N, C-alpha and C positions, 0 to 999 in steps of 0.2 A: 481689556484690549480686544477680546473676542466680540464684544458688543459693537465696537467701532467697525470691525471688519464685516460683521453681518449687516450693519446699517449701510456700509459702503456698497455691498453687493446688492442689497434691496434697492438702493437708490440708482444703481447702475442698470438694473433690470427695468425700473420704472422709466428712466430716461430712454432706454432702448425702445420700449414700447411707445413712448410719446413721439419719438422722432422717426419711427419706422415709416409712417405714411409720407413724410417729407422726403426721406431717402428713396422711397419707391417712385414718387413723383419726379424727382431729379433723374432717376435711372430711366424712366420712360421718356422724359422730355429730351434727354441727350441721345436717344436712339435715332437713327436716320429714318426719315419718312414715317414717323409715328406721331400721332396726335395724343397727347397725354390724357385728354378727357374722352377719348374715343370719338366716334362719329357724332357730332352735334350739329343741330340745325342753326342757321344764322338767326339772330334775334329778330323776332317779329314775324317769322314765316308761318308759325303754327298757331292757329286760332285756339283760344282758351276762354273759359268762363271768366277768369279773373281779368284778363285783358279787356274783354268786352265790358265788364262791369266798370273798370277804371275809365275806359273811354267814354262810357255813358255819363259817369260822374263828372268828368272833365267838361264834357259838352253841356251838362246841366249848369255847372258853375259859371262857365263862360256865357251862357245865355242869360243867367241872372245878373251878372256883372254888366253885360251890354245893355240891359234894360234900364239900369240906373243912370 
């Protein structure tokens, strides 16, 4: 019977650790005038190498398809 109790306690600790980020997110989201992810920029406002690379690849494929 002691093994079952130990297993239950270990599983309870694992579940608490797994769901702690979700609980923190809900706590932050329900506060008034608080953004849960902090100050974030709107999508597309900040230039990046990956965005430039993706845009050039899209332009390349569009030009190849338009030629055919």
